[in-house]
C-alpha positions, 0 to 999 in steps of 0.5 A: 520514485527518481527523486527518492532514490537520488536523495539516498543515492545522495546520501550514500554518497554523504556516508563516504565522504564522511567517512574521508574526512575521518568520521568513525567507523561505527559511525559510517556504519550505524548511518549505513544500516538506516540507510539500508531500512531505509531502502527496506522499507521505500521497496516494501511500499514499492511492492504494496503499488505494484502487487493487484488482484489479477482483474479476472478473478475479480470479475469473476467474484462479482459475477458469482454473486450476482449469478448465484444470489439469483440460483439459490433464491429457492434454496434462500425462500424455501429456509422460509418465507419472510426470512428467506426472502432477506437471506439472498439480498443481505447476502449479496449485499454483504460478499459485493460489501467485500468485494469493494474493500478488497477493492480499495485494499488492492490499491492504498495509492490512489486516495489518501482520504480513506482508512487504509491508504497509503499517505505520501506527503513525508515524501515532500516533508523528507525531501524539504529535510535533506534539502536543509541539511545537504545547505548545511555543509556549505 
């Protein structure tokens, strides 16, 4: 994140340099607005990265699903023979699947190959573009 913050700081300094060189105020204002939008998006990504469901809650849910399946087994059997035998495991597997999905969504930066994962390759590309832009000035 330091590289990105340094790049955004350099963009801010470049805006001030353009102001000194006589670029119209409306152009500088628009550049500052874009910079602000980038900063807001970065803060949103940072909040996604650091948000986690508490481990206690996740452990309790897993334990409840496993123990709940055993405790409710007589009720499922009372629903009717073969039907009850399949309802209990189906509900347990459904809840465990939901817990696993929640774990995947809870850590979007862990892997980029999952459907809802966040791919951070744009940081490398953004850095290359910035280097190209600033090399044009020299």
